[in-house]
N, C-alpha and C positions, 0 to 999 in steps of 0.2 A: 429262285434266284435274286442275287443281289441287285442292286439296280446298277445299270451302267455309268461309268463315271459320265458324266456331261463336260467335257472336254469341247475347250471353244476352237473353232476350226476357224479358218485367216479368211480375213473378207480383203478384198483387193482394194489395193489403196485409188483405185478410179475405177469408174463404172465398166464393164463391158464390155465390148461393140457390140451390136445387134450379130451383124457376122461370126461373131466370135462365141458368141452363145450356141447362138445354133449346132456351129458345127461342134461344138462340146459334147450338145445335146444327141445328134448324130454320131458322133460316134461312141459316147457311152452307148448308146441304145443297142451299136451293135460290139460292143465290148460285154457288154452283160447277157446278151445272149447266150444259148447254149453255143460250146466252141466247136459246132462240126466243119467237117472240110473246108467248105466254101467260106467259111470264116476265115480258118486260118489260112487258106490261100490269099488271102486282102491285106494280111501283116504289114507286108512293105509297105505297101499303098495307105496304110492307114499311119503310119509310121513320118511317112512325111505329113500326111494334115496335122497330123497333132503336133510337129516341128513348126509348124506357123500361129500357133496358139501363146496370147500370155504365161508365162512362168507359173503363174497362179494355177493353169488348170492342165498346162503342157507336162509340168514334172509327174505327177499323179496318172497322165493317162500314159505317159511313156512307163511306167512304175508296172503298170497289168500289160502293157504290148510285151514287155521285155518275158514277164512271165507266162506271157501265154507263144511267145517265141521260142524259149529256151526247153520247155517244157513237153514230155510226150505227150501226143495227141489222148493217149491212154489214160494216161495220167490227169489231163484236163479233163476229162468226161466224169472221170468216179469224183475228182474234186470239185463241180460242178454240183453233181444230184449230190453229195455228203451236205455241199453248202446250203442249196437252196430249196432243195427239195427233202431233204430227211433235216432239216431244223428250222421247227415252228416260227424262233424267233428271226429268221434269214429271209421269210418269203418276199420275193420283190411282186408280189399282192401287193397293193398298195392298201385297199380296204378291209386286207386280213385281220390286222394291228386291232383295229376296232371292234369286227363287228366276227370275228372268228368264220365258220361254216353255220352260219345265223340265218335266218329270214329276212334280219335287219341289213344286210351285206347284201342281196338281191336290192335294194332301193338304193344302195349307197352304187352300187353298180351301174346304177340309171343313169346318175350322176354324170360318169364318163361316154357311156351312150349317145348321151342326146350331143355332149357338146360333142361327139364326133358327125353326128349325123349334121348339126349345127354348119360344119362342116364342108359338106357335104362328102361323108368320108362313114366307110362303112367297115367291118370287121367281119372275116368270116367265125367258124368256130370250136379256131382251133389255140385260141388263146382268148383269156376273160380282157376285158380293157382296161381294167387297173393294171395290170403287167406294165411295172414300169419300166421295160423298154417300148413296148409298146405306145406310151405316151409321150418318153422322149422322141421316139421315130414320128408321129403326130406333132409334137412342138417342133420338133426341126425341120419337116419338110412339107409339112399340110397349113398348118394355123399356131404360130411362134404367140399371138397375143390368148388366145384360149388355150391354149399349152402350156405355156407359162404362169396363167391364173390357176390352172387345173394343177402344176407342179404345186405354185408356191401354198398351196390352201393344204397340202400332202407337205409341207416341208417338214413340221414336229416326225413325220414315221418313214420320211426319207433319212434325217438325217439319226434317228433311233436305227436304221439298217445300216447306216454306216458304223457309229458307234459298235452293234453285233460284231459286224463283218471286223474291224478293226480289233478287238476284244477279243473276238479268234486268232486272230494274225493271218487272216483270209485278204490273199491282195485282191478283192475285188474293191475291198474298201475304198482305194484308190480311183476307183471308177467312179462310186460317190461321192468321193470327195472333190472330185471337179463339178458335179451335178451344184454340189451345193453351194461351191462357188459362184455360179453363174445367179444364186435368188437372193433377194433381201436378206439379211441377216434377221439371226433369230432371236425373237424380244422373248422378254418376259414369260408371257403366255405361251411361246413355243416352250422354251425349258418346260414348262411347268405341266403342259400335255407330254410331251417326251417322258419325265419322270413318271407319269401317269399310265402310261402306257406300256413302258418297261415294267414298273409295279404288277399290271394287273396278268400282263402278257394274254393272246386272243382267248376269246373265249372259246369253249371247247365242244360246244353243243353243237351236233351235227345232224344238221335236216335239209342239206340239197341247198342250191342255186334256185328253187322251180317258180318264182314269180318274174328272174333274167330272161330272156331269150337272146342269143346274137344273130344274128341278122349274116343273110349267104357270099354277100360278095365284102371282099378286104380292098383295107384304103392303101396296104402298106405293098411298096415294090418287095420285090424280091424273093428270095427264099421262106415258106411256110415256117411258123417259128412250131414249136416243140408242142 
């Protein structure tokens, strides 16, 4: 697979207020989740919330919101599965890009688990802790400082996912663009890492995630995740 084109993303001219960053993360967490009936019923409310945000993120979020509102729910479900579940290079699990399904990934997942636990949050077993919507929800509603740190550490992966979705014409790329607009600009080292990950692709060794075990309680409010 050819390297993704490392197109520069727009950077806001002024720092984004904390409230706007948190709201962006919360909206992106919802919009990147599976388009279940509960989410689709909230679209008008989410549009109202997105309208309060700066143009740097508002336009991107509205692009995805409009797509979700104007597309048949069955088609949305098919698109989501085809985009995120059937394409190795479009996984919402951030550690997958570097480690695939290898033993090393279990140790990387512990980094997320420890951050959640340090903030007094626990997950159930419905989703791994590196799932981007889970991390965004954590950053928006539980621990903005710890959550932003994890988002920043994984910015190359988040940007790589944005590029992959953009190259495939997915409307979900807009949500990723909104997220990266809330984070510091990419560095030269970040861009080098993006190129390395794009060239190598996720490792294919499948050995399970035995070193990692989820906890029985869940920190996120609302419906369980897929």
